[in-house]
C-alpha positions as CSV (number, residue, x, y, z in Angstrom):
1,M,-69.9,51.6,-48.1
2,N,-68.0,52.9,-45.1
3,N,-65.6,50.7,-43.2
4,Y,-66.0,49.8,-39.6
5,S,-63.1,50.4,-37.3
6,V,-62.4,47.5,-34.9
7,S,-62.1,48.7,-31.4
8,K,-59.1,48.0,-29.1
9,E,-61.4,45.8,-26.9
10,E,-62.2,43.7,-30.0
11,L,-58.5,43.5,-30.9
12,L,-57.8,42.3,-27.3
13,T,-60.5,39.6,-27.7
14,H,-58.7,38.5,-30.9
15,L,-55.4,38.4,-29.0
16,S,-56.9,36.3,-26.2
17,D,-58.2,33.9,-28.8
18,Q,-54.8,33.6,-30.5
19,I,-53.1,33.0,-27.2
20,D,-55.7,30.2,-26.6
21,F,-55.0,28.7,-30.0
22,M,-51.3,28.7,-29.6
23,I,-51.3,27.2,-26.1
24,A,-53.7,24.5,-27.2
25,S,-51.7,23.7,-30.3
26,A,-48.4,23.7,-28.3
27,I,-49.8,21.2,-25.8
28,S,-51.3,19.1,-28.6
29,Y,-47.9,19.1,-30.4
30,D,-46.2,17.9,-27.2
31,N,-48.8,15.1,-26.9
32,G,-47.7,13.7,-30.3
33,F,-49.6,15.6,-33.0
34,E,-46.7,17.1,-35.0
35,G,-49.1,18.6,-37.5
36,E,-50.0,21.3,-34.9
37,A,-46.8,23.0,-36.0
38,K,-48.7,24.3,-39.0
39,R,-51.4,25.9,-36.9
40,I,-48.8,27.3,-34.5
41,A,-47.0,28.9,-37.5
42,A,-50.3,30.4,-38.7
43,T,-51.0,31.9,-35.3
44,I,-47.6,33.4,-35.0
45,R,-48.0,34.9,-38.5
46,I,-51.3,36.5,-37.5
47,L,-49.6,38.0,-34.4
48,V,-46.4,39.5,-35.8
49,H,-46.1,39.5,-39.6
50,N,-46.6,42.8,-41.3
51,T,-46.9,43.4,-45.1
52,A,-47.6,46.5,-47.2
53,S,-51.3,45.7,-47.1
54,C,-51.9,44.3,-43.7
55,S,-50.6,44.5,-40.1
56,G,-50.0,41.8,-37.6
57,L,-52.2,41.9,-34.5
58,L,-49.4,43.1,-32.2
59,T,-48.8,46.0,-34.5
60,Q,-52.4,46.9,-34.5
61,L,-52.2,47.0,-30.7
62,K,-49.0,49.0,-30.9
63,M,-47.2,46.2,-28.9
64,L,-44.6,45.1,-31.4
65,D,-41.9,47.1,-29.5
66,I,-41.9,44.6,-26.6
67,L,-38.8,42.5,-26.2
68,F,-39.0,38.9,-27.3
69,Y,-37.5,35.9,-25.5
70,D,-34.6,34.4,-27.5
71,S,-33.8,30.8,-26.3
72,A,-31.6,29.9,-29.3
73,S,-28.1,28.7,-28.9
74,P,-25.4,31.2,-30.0
75,F,-25.0,31.4,-33.8
76,R,-21.6,31.8,-35.3
77,L,-21.5,32.2,-39.0
78,Q,-17.8,31.2,-39.3
79,N,-18.5,27.9,-37.7
80,P,-18.3,25.3,-40.5
81,I,-20.5,22.8,-38.6
82,P,-24.3,22.8,-39.5
83,C,-26.4,24.1,-36.6
84,N,-30.0,24.1,-35.5
85,C,-30.0,26.7,-32.8
86,L,-33.6,26.2,-31.5
87,T,-33.8,22.4,-31.0
88,V,-31.8,19.7,-29.4
89,I,-31.1,16.1,-30.5
90,R,-32.8,13.4,-28.4
91,L,-31.4,9.9,-28.5
92,S,-33.6,7.0,-27.4
93,K,-33.5,3.2,-27.5
94,R,-36.1,0.5,-26.7
95,E,-35.1,-3.0,-25.9
96,T,-36.1,-4.5,-29.2
97,E,-35.1,-1.5,-31.4
98,N,-32.0,0.2,-32.6
99,L,-30.8,3.6,-31.3
100,M,-33.1,6.3,-32.6
101,G,-32.6,10.1,-32.8
102,D,-34.9,13.1,-33.4
103,Y,-35.0,16.8,-32.9
104,V,-37.1,18.2,-30.0
105,A,-38.0,21.6,-28.7
106,P,-36.2,21.9,-25.3
107,L,-38.6,24.5,-24.0
108,D,-36.9,25.8,-20.8
109,N,-34.7,22.8,-20.4
110,L,-31.7,24.6,-21.9
111,S,-28.0,24.0,-21.9
112,P,-25.7,26.4,-20.0
113,A,-24.8,28.1,-23.4
114,R,-28.5,29.1,-23.8
115,S,-30.6,31.4,-21.7
116,K,-34.3,31.1,-21.1
117,D,-34.3,34.8,-19.9
118,K,-32.5,36.5,-22.8
119,K,-34.6,39.1,-24.6
120,V,-34.0,41.0,-27.9
121,S,-35.9,43.4,-30.1
122,F,-38.6,42.0,-32.3
123,T,-36.7,42.8,-35.5
124,R,-33.6,41.0,-34.3
125,W,-35.6,38.0,-33.1
126,W,-37.8,37.7,-36.2
127,K,-35.5,38.4,-39.2
128,L,-31.9,39.2,-38.2
129,N,-30.9,36.3,-36.0
130,Y,-30.2,33.1,-37.9
131,V,-31.4,30.0,-36.2
132,I,-30.5,27.3,-38.7
133,K,-27.5,26.8,-41.0
134,D,-27.2,23.6,-43.0
135,K,-24.2,21.9,-44.5
136,T,-24.4,23.9,-47.7
137,G,-24.4,27.2,-45.8
138,A,-28.1,27.9,-46.4
139,L,-29.4,30.2,-43.6
140,F,-32.8,30.4,-42.0
141,T,-34.4,32.9,-39.6
142,R,-37.5,32.5,-37.5
143,K,-39.4,34.5,-40.2
144,D,-38.2,32.1,-42.9
145,L,-39.5,29.1,-41.0
146,I,-42.8,30.5,-39.8
147,L,-43.9,32.1,-43.0
148,T,-43.0,29.0,-45.1
149,V,-44.9,26.7,-42.8
150,A,-47.8,29.1,-42.6
151,D,-48.0,30.2,-46.3
152,K,-46.7,27.2,-48.2
153,E,-46.8,24.1,-46.0
154,G,-50.4,24.0,-44.8
155,G,-50.8,26.5,-42.0
156,A,-53.0,28.8,-44.1
157,H,-52.1,27.7,-47.6
158,I,-50.4,24.9,-49.5
159,D,-48.0,25.9,-52.3
160,P,-47.1,23.4,-55.1
161,K,-43.5,24.8,-55.1
162,L,-41.0,25.4,-52.3
163,N,-37.7,27.2,-52.0
164,Q,-35.1,24.5,-52.8
165,A,-33.0,25.3,-49.7
166,Y,-36.1,24.8,-47.5
167,A,-37.0,21.6,-49.3
168,N,-33.4,20.3,-48.8
169,L,-33.7,21.1,-45.1
170,T,-37.1,19.5,-44.5
171,R,-37.0,16.6,-47.0
172,F,-33.3,15.7,-47.8
173,N,-31.5,16.2,-44.4
174,S,-29.4,19.1,-45.5
175,L,-28.3,19.5,-41.9
176,G,-26.6,16.2,-42.3
177,W,-27.1,14.8,-38.9
178,K,-27.5,11.0,-38.6
179,V,-27.8,8.3,-36.0
180,Y,-25.3,5.4,-36.4
181,T,-26.2,2.1,-34.9
182,E,-25.2,-1.5,-35.6
183,G,-23.4,-0.6,-38.8
184,E,-26.3,1.4,-40.2
185,S,-27.2,5.1,-40.4
186,K,-30.5,6.8,-40.3
187,D,-31.1,10.5,-41.1
188,L,-32.7,12.6,-38.4
189,D,-36.2,13.8,-39.4
190,N,-37.4,17.3,-40.4
191,P,-36.1,19.9,-37.9
192,V,-38.7,22.5,-38.7
193,P,-41.7,21.4,-36.7
194,P,-39.8,21.2,-33.4
195,S,-38.1,24.6,-34.3
196,V,-41.6,26.1,-34.7
197,R,-42.6,24.6,-31.4
198,Q,-39.7,26.2,-29.7
199,I,-40.5,29.5,-31.4
200,A,-44.1,29.2,-30.0
201,H,-42.6,28.7,-26.5
202,E,-40.7,32.0,-26.9
203,V,-43.8,33.8,-28.1
204,I,-46.0,32.5,-25.3
205,R,-43.4,33.6,-22.7
206,T,-43.1,37.0,-24.4
207,L,-46.8,37.6,-24.4
208,R,-47.1,36.5,-20.8
209,D,-44.7,39.3,-19.9
210,G,-45.6,41.9,-22.5
211,V,-49.4,42.0,-22.9
212,T,-51.2,40.9,-19.8
213,D,-51.5,44.4,-18.4
214,L,-53.6,45.3,-21.4
215,F,-56.5,43.1,-20.2
216,V,-59.2,44.1,-17.7
217,D,-59.4,40.5,-16.5
218,R,-55.7,40.0,-16.1
219,A,-56.1,37.1,-13.7
220,L,-58.0,35.0,-16.3
221,L,-55.2,35.5,-18.9
222,L,-52.5,34.7,-16.3
223,K,-54.4,31.5,-15.5
224,K,-54.0,30.4,-19.1
225,F,-50.3,31.0,-19.0
226,E,-50.1,29.1,-15.7
227,V,-51.7,26.1,-17.3
228,Y,-49.2,26.2,-20.1
229,E,-46.2,26.6,-17.7
230,T,-47.4,23.6,-15.6
231,H,-47.6,21.6,-18.8
232,C,-44.0,22.6,-19.8
233,Q,-42.7,21.7,-16.4
234,S,-44.1,18.2,-16.8
235,Q,-42.5,18.0,-20.3
236,N,-39.1,19.0,-18.9
237,K,-39.3,16.2,-16.4
238,M,-39.8,13.5,-19.1
């Protein structure tokens, strides 16, 4: 049986759907559903990941040469301190509770050391730039995080075994950061979901700049991005 070749118009319809999925999942994540990080990772995998047997959607559209936004803080391998370059630590305290801390995606609310407008090549963004180093020296790229969440942690598949360094990062606080209050200490939670959320923010901004001209109804696509940007502005004010 002969194979059917998918047209560029059909690929663009798929791209529009994936943008919808990612924006909806990002907003849902921000509204408290942390599990959306799994669906975000699966969407990003569909868009950009290439293997010997299949190509990501942006590759099929010949758009993987666009520059990607890089909102990470500067990474220095020689720095002995663990670092999570995509997130920030948020401290909070309610009247009847002890001080609490968690990792959050800053979106565009970045420190002076980070740029919301820096762009790099896809290869550097995806698999060359490290975004996490834990206290053991284990290193993680965006590719490491996205593919593990998508392929092993429930985005598209659940694997009974995980890389030990990733397990240490997500389950045993190998970053080592804690919150100390009233003589007690509490580990900060898993840094990967908010890291995935920040990666999604980078991808959404990248697609807004890089692919809208491909669409006949450009205004409709821009409206979707405007809805997302309005949402992010409200998050940055919180």
